[in-house]
N, C-alpha and C positions, 0 to 999 in steps of 0.2 A: 538567854546564854548571858551569863553575868557581862558587864561592862567595864572598864578600868574606867575609876571615878576622873572626873577631869583636873580635880586639886590631887596633890600627892599625900599619901597616906603612910604611916608609918612602917617600916618593913616587917614589922612582928605583924601588924593588920594583913599587909598585902599577902606575907608567905602563911599566915596560920586561918583567916577568915576568906580573902579573895580567891587564891591559888586551888584549895580544894572543894570551893562553891564551883571554878571554871572546869576544873579536872572532873568534877562529878558527872557535868554534863557532854563529856568527850567520852568518844567510842573507842576503848582501849581494846587492844586485841589480848584474848586470853593467853596467849603464848609467851607474851612481852613478861619479862622480869629483869627492871635496872633500877639503880638507885642514883638519881642525878643530885648531887651537891650543891649548894650556894653558901658563899662563907662574904658576909657583907663587913666591913670595917668601918670603923667610927662610931657616933653616938647613935645610940637605937639600932646600932647592927648584930650580928649573931652568927652562927651557922644552923641550916638547915637541911634536911634530907627529903626528894620528892622520891618517892618510890610508888612503881607498877607494878604488878604482880597479881597474874590470876584474872586479869581483867579488871581489877580494883585499884584503885590510886587514895595515896595518903601521903600528908605533910607532918611532920614532925620536927620541933628542935633539938637536934642532936648532931653528934659529930657528923662529920662527911666523910671522914677518912676510907671507906669501906665503898664510897662512890665512884663509878668509872669515870665522870664528868664532874668538875666542880668549876662554877664560875665566880670568880671572884673580885670584887667589886670595895671601892669607897662607897659609903652610904651616897654622898653627894653625887658621884658618878652616874651610880644606880637613877638617884633619882632623875641624872638628867637624861638618860634615856629615856625613859619610861616617859614623862612629863615634860621634856623641854628641847626635844629633838637633837639632841646632844649627839655626835659621834657618828653621824653621819649613816652608811649603809652598815658597818660595825655595830653602831649602836642600834641598829634598827635587828641585827641577829642576836644581839644582846639581848634584847626588849622580847623578841619571840619565844626565845627560850625559859624566858621569866613565864610569858603570859599570850603564848599563841592560843588561847581560848577565847584570852578576852582581847579589848579593843576602846579606844578611846570613842567617846561619845560622838555621833556623828561621822566616824571612822570606818571605811572596808574593814573585815573582819580579816586576819592574819592566819594564816593556814600552821596549826602547829607542827611541830617536827615530828617526823616518824623516829619514835625514840627506839625502836627497835635497830634501828639503820643507825644510830647513835650509838649503841652499846659497842660498836667497832671500837671505839675508841678506849676500851678498858684493857685492849692489849698494846694500846701506846703507854708511854711515861715521860713527862716533860711538863714543862710549865711555859705557856706561848702567853705573851704581853702583846696587845693590839692597844696603840696610839695613835690619836686623831689630834692633830696641833694646829694652832690659829683657828680655833673658834670663836664665836660671838661670846660663849658662855666659858672659854677659857680651854684648856688641853685635856682632854677627856683618854681616859685608858681603861680597858678590862684585862682580866689574866682569865685562863682556862689551863686548870689543872687536869692533865690527861692520865687516866688509872687511877686507882686508888694510891693511899698513903700520904704519908702529911706532904704537905706544901713546901716547897724548897723557899730557901731565899732568892736566890737569883733565876730569873727567867732563862730557859734553855732558847728559846728563839724570841725575838721583838721585832715587829711589825710596825711601819709610822708610814704615816699618811697624813697630807694635811687635810682641814677641813672642805676646804674650797674643793679638791680632788676628790674627796670623799662623796661629797655633793655630787658631782658630777659622774660619777660611779652609779650612784643612787638613781641618776635619773636617765641614765642609760647613753651619757654622751662622751663617756669615758670609759675604753675597754680596758678590764682590771688585766689582761696581757699587756696590752701598749704599756700602760700606768706603772708596770713592774718592769716594764726593757726600757722606758726610759728613767726610771727611778724616781719615778712619784709616788711609786712604794717602795719602802726601803727596809730591806729584812736583813738583822744580824742573827749570827747563830746558827742554830741546825737546821736549814731550810726544809731536809729530809721532812722533819717532823711537823713542819707546816703545810707540806704537800699533802701528807697523810689524814692530818684533822682536815683540810679543805674537802678532801675527797670524801671524808664522812660526812660532812654537814653539807657538801651538794646530793649526797646520796638521801641525805635525812630530811632534804626540803622536798624532796617530791611526795607528789601526793599518790596516795595509794588509790 
C-alpha cells in the first residue's frame, strides 16, 4: 500500500501520482458512482476530480463543478494538514478525505471514507468553513462545498475552534457536544447545514 512521503510533495504530484496509486489498491464497490472535487488555491494549486465508477477509480485535473463534494484549501493549509499535524481533528478529517488509503511512514493506516455514504452530500447546497485558531503553525482552515455548482464567495456556515480545544477533542478529553454547548465550538450561519454534513461524514466514517 502506498505510504505518504515524510516530506511534502507538490499538489500535482500528490493528486496525479500518489492518490491514483493509493486508490488503485483500494476496494471500491462496483455500485458506487461519485465525483469528489479538490480545489487548492495559491502557488502550485489547481482543481482536480477524483471519480469512482463501476469499481474503478481515476483522478484528473479538471473542473470540479459537477462534484458532489469539493474540499477547498490554500496550498499552505493543505500541506499543514498532511505533513505538519495542523488543524487538530478537523485537519485529520481533511487529510483522510485526501489520502485515506495512504499514511505517514511509521503511522497506523487511516480507514478511507465510505464514498457511497458521502454521496448523500450531493443533495445539499452550501459552503461550510472550518477554522482552527491559535495553533503553533498559525490559524488553519478548510472549506467544503456541498453539492455541485460554482463555489460561492461567502461561507454558508462557519465553524471555529481553538487549536487547544481541537487537540482535546482529538485525544478524547473534550466531548464535542460539551464543547459546542460551552461555546468552545462557535458556529455562525446555517446550523442545519452543518448538522446535515456531520451526519453524512459520520456515516461515511463507519467501516463496512
